[in-house]
N, C-alpha and C positions, 0 to 999 in steps of 0.2 A: 362484532366478531362474526365471521362468516361460518358456513356450515362445516368447513374443514378445520375450524379452530384458529384461523389466521385473523389477526387484528387488522382493523381498517384505519390505522393511524395515518396511512399514506394519504387518504382522502382529505383529512384535516390539514395535512402538510401542504397538499396541492392548493387547497383553498387559501391557506395562509400566504402562499406565494402570489396568488392572484390579487390579494388585498394589499400587497406591498406597493409603496410609492416608488416608481422608477425615476431615476435621475437621467438627465440628458447631458450631452456635451456642453460644457461651460458652466454647469451648476457648481455652486460652492458649498463645501462643508468645512467649517473652521478655516484653516489656512491652506486648504487643498481644493483644486479645481478638477472636475471630472473630465477625462478624455473620452472614455468609452466603457461600456459594460464588458467585463471579462468573463463572468460566469455567475451561476446561481447555485446557492447551497440550500440546505434544508431550513436554515434559520435566517438567511440573509443573502444579499447580493455582493458581488466583488467587482470593484471598479478600478480601472487604470487612472491614476491621478497624477498631477504635478503640484509642486510646492509653490506657494505664493512668494516665498522667500528666495527661491531659486527655480525658475521654470524648467531648467535642464534636469532637475532632480525628479525622477518619476518613480512612483511607488504603487503598491496594491493597497486598496482600502476595502476592508470588509465592513458592511453596514448591517445593523440589526435594529429593527423598529422597536421603540420603547413601549408602545401601546400593545397590550395583549400578550406580552411576554412574562410569564410567571417566573422564569428563571433566565438570567443573562448568561447565555452560552458564550458570548463574546468576552464578557468579563473573565470567565473561567479560562478562556483561551489566552487572554492577555496575561493573567497571573502565571500560567505555565510558560508562555513564550519569554517573559522577562526573566524567568528562572533559568532559561536555556541559553542565555546570551554569551556565555563563556565557551560555547561549542560552535564549530563551523558548520554543523550539520542541520541548522535550523535557520529560518529567515531572521534578518535583523529587525529588531523592534524599532519603530519610528515614533509613533504617537498613539494615544488612546484618549477618547473624550466622549462627550454626550451633548447633543443639541435637543431641541424640543421634540423632534421626531425620531432621532436616531442615536444609537451608540455606534462609535466607529473605532476601528483598529487599523492603523496604518503600519505597513511593514514592507520589507524589501520585495520588490517585484521580481518574480521568478519566471522561468520558461514553462513549457508544457509539462504534463505528467508523463510518466512512462506509459500509461494506458493510452494517452493520446498519440504518442509517437508510434506505438505498436500497431495501432489501427490504420496507419497510413503506409505501413511497410507492405511490400508486394506479397510476402508469404504470411503476413500477420503475426510474425514473431521475430525476435532478435537473433542474430548469429550466435553461435556457441561462444565465441570469444567475448562478445558484448554481454551475453547473458551471465557468464561466470563473473565478469568484472562488476556487472550490475549487482549480482548477488553479494559480492564482497562489500561494495559501497553502501548498499541498502542495509546490510547487517551492521555496518559501522554506525549508521544513524540510529538504529534500534538499540544497539548497545549503549550509545551515549544517552538516549532517552531513558533507558533503564537505570543507568548510573546516576541520573538526576532524581531518581525515586519514583518514576512514573511507569505505568504500563499504558500502551496506546489503545488497545482493544479495537482498532479498526485498520489494521495493516492491510494494504492493497495497492496495486499499481497506480491507481489514480491519486493516492496520497503521497506519492514520491514525485517531487517536482525537480526540474533541471535548472542548473545554474551554469553560466559560461565559465567553467573552471575544470581543471583536471585533478586538482588536489582534493576538492570536495564538490564533485559534479552533481550529486543527488542529495536532496534535502527532504526530511520528513515533515509533513504539515498536517493540519486538521486535528486539533486536540479536543474536539467536542465530546468524545467518549473517554478521554484519558482519565486515569484514576491513580492516586497515590497507592503504592503497595507497601510502603515502608514508613514507620514512624520516625520522622526526622529528628525528634528529640532523643529517642532511645536507640535508634538504629535497628530496631527489630521489625520483622515482617508483620504487617497487620494481619491478624488471623482471618481466614476466609469465612464468609457467610455460608450458612448451610445451603442456601438457595439464593441465586441472583438472577435477575431478569436477563434475557438475551441481549448481548451487546455485540455489535460488529456488522459485517456484511455477509449475508447468507452464503454467497458464492465462495468466500475465502475463510469462513469461520471454522474454528476447531470443533471437534466433537464435544468438548467441554462446554463451549458456548451454546451448542444445540441442546445440551442437557441442563442448561440453566445453572451451571456451576460457576463459582467465582473464578475469574480469569487471572492468570499470572503471566510471568515472563515467558514461560514455555508456550503459551497460547499465541503470543505475538510471534514467536518463532514458527509455529505451525502455519499461521496466516502468511508469514514471510515466505515459507517454503512453497505453499500452494500458489502464491503470486509468482514465484520463480518458475514453477511448472508452466504457467501460462506464458510468461515472458520467453521461456526457452522453446516451448512447443506450440504455443498458440491455443492450447486447450487444457482442460482439467479432466481428472479421471472419474467424474461423477456427473449426474444429471444436474443441470442448472434450471431450477423450476420456480414458478411463482408460489409454489407450495413448499414452505420451509421444511415440513415433515418429510416430503418426498426427497428433497435434497439430502436431508439427514440420513434417511434410510439408504440412499445411494452411496453416501460416504461410508456407512458401515460395511457395505458390500464391496467397496472398491479395493482392488488388488494393486497397491502402490508399487510393489516391485515389478509386477507385470507391466504397469503403465510406463514406468521408467525405462524398461527394456524396449517396449514396443515403440516408444517415441525417440529411441536412440540417445537417451541422456547418458552422460558419463556415469559409470557405476558409483562414483563418489556421491552422487545426489541421493541415491537410496541409502547410503551409509549415513548421510546427514539426517535423513528421516528417522533412521533407527536411533541415532543419538538423541534427537528431540523427544522421541517416544519414551526414553528412559527418565526424563525429568519429572519430578513431582512439583506440586504447586510452589513450595518454598525454595526449590533449588535455584541456584544462580547458574545460568547456562555458561558453558565454556565457549565463548564466542571465538576465541583464538583457535580452538580445536576445529570448529566448523569452518573457519576461514582456511585452515590447513588443508582440509579436504577439497575446497574449491581451488586453491592454488595448485594442489596435486593434479586436479582435473585439467587445469590450464596447461600444466607442464606436459602431461600425457598427450594432450591434443594440440600441442604446438601453438598455443594461444599467446599473444604478446600484449603487454600493456601499451605498446606503441601504436596498436591498431586503432583506427578511428571508430567511434561509436556511430550508429546509424544516423543520429540526429546531426552529427557533424558533417555528414555527406548530403544532407538536404540543402537545396538551393535557398537563397534568401527569400525568394517569392514563396516557395513551398512552406517554409517555416513560419512566415508571417501570416499564413492562412489560419494558424491555430496557436500562435505564440505572440506575446507582447514584446519580445526582445529576441535578438539573435543570440546564438550560443557559441560564438567563436571565443575560445579561451585565451587568456593573456599569453604572450609569446614566451615568457619565462616561467610559466606555470607547468608543473610536472605531476604525474600521478604519484600517490603515496603507495609504493609497493610494499606489501606486508613482509615483515622480517621477524626473526626471533620467534618463530612459530613452533608449537609442539608437534611431535610426530603425528601423522594422520592415522591414528589407531583408535578404534572404538573402545571406550572404557570397559573394564571388567571382561575383557576377552583375551587376557594374557598377552602374549607377544604377537597375536594375530593382527596383521596389518590390513589396511583397506584393500590391498590387492588380493587378499584371500578371504575377505569378509563374506563373500557370497560366490562360491565357485560356480554356482548355477546361473549367475547373473547374465553372463554372455553366452550361455549354452543355447538359448532360444533365438533363432534367427528372426530378425526384424525386416528382412529384405522384402520389399513390396508391400509393407504394412500400410493400411489405410485405416484411421480411427473409425470405429463402427458408429453408425447413426441410424435412427429409425427410417423406415421407408418413406419416401416422399419429401424428406427434408433436404434442403440445399446444403452444399458443402459449407463447412463452417468457416466463417471469417468474421473477426470482431467488428467489421464495419456494419454488419447486420445484427450484431449481438443485442438482444433485448437489454434494456438498462435496468439493472437491479441495484438500487441504491442502498446505502447503509441504513440499518435500523437506528433511528435517531433518538428516540426517547430513552433516557438512561434508566428510568425506573421500570418502564414496561418493555422497552426495546421491541416494539411491535413491528412485525414484519411488513415491509413495504412491497406493494404489488407493482408489476410492470405490465405493459401492454404487449400483446403478441404471443406467439406460440412458445411453449417451453423449449429451451435450447438443450437438447440431449446429445449433441454431437460430442465426439471424442470420448465417449464412454467405453472403457475397456472391459469387456465381459469375458 
């Protein structure tokens, strides 16, 4: 532990990565042959592979070394993934097994993450139309995850991967920190522990996570909304620091309403924030109500479900720079447009509609606004954003450090 009270688990994790045996093109694991390395995670590497039974069938294979692993994170992920197979919002399970050196999980190969796509966009954020539809699609994945009895505890743009589809274009992945919140035998909420270790990614974590409280469905929604802030505007309303405490204090001081106004977000986004703030640990979120606000924002801003997402506009060559597959949807595939939604009215506010929820919301001009940043720092763009990875140890959830200067851009003061 350093002088600031941050844990140095990251050093151990980096060392573990260096000790991993790397596979090369043509190596075999069970019935699968390696094509290339796709990425590296905290506990293992991910490879693009093809099946010996049918070389045209290509998948993603996650590997975890058996030596030195006190706990099989991959086994836990397999258990959750197989439980999710009745939903279109998660990868298709293919195989799980173990060799002398590795445990492996084979699943549907998906495209890049929302974070990866955002970083190659000229303005480092999605259009308003794409952002609102992304908000709806990602919320659908979270709702389905919750309906299966789990909370994710690490919602962030890099954990939403793309599929060549219009009906289910975004999938939720990475269940390394996921946890059951309901007793499947009794159907009752599992009582929260008085104190729980930090879980999640500092950048997107809720205040409850910083305060070491047991996380619930509401906390997944906070992280979802913070991710949507970044998807929509390219920035967040607080300091992004290597020091978790500094980020926490910045979140306490953040003026979310002012941030939403200054970054020209639809007023419904702040209404969604107010709704999520109302939830207690045991409350079931009203996902349809939140979607109602996003749909209302689409209607007020003339957004259409027929518009192309940014990743659909990328050329084949551009996409293959960071994706294992193209993202052209099937010709007969169509988006699932939400219907039978409740009115966009915040609960416990009588007949007050979202249009009158904050009369002051549009009173402050945002013309010419530029997010504030400390002197000497470059304009913010995620291409130069320091990498802050999720806190991986479930018991300790020790903060991981990143190299480079603190990113304090887009702080609304």
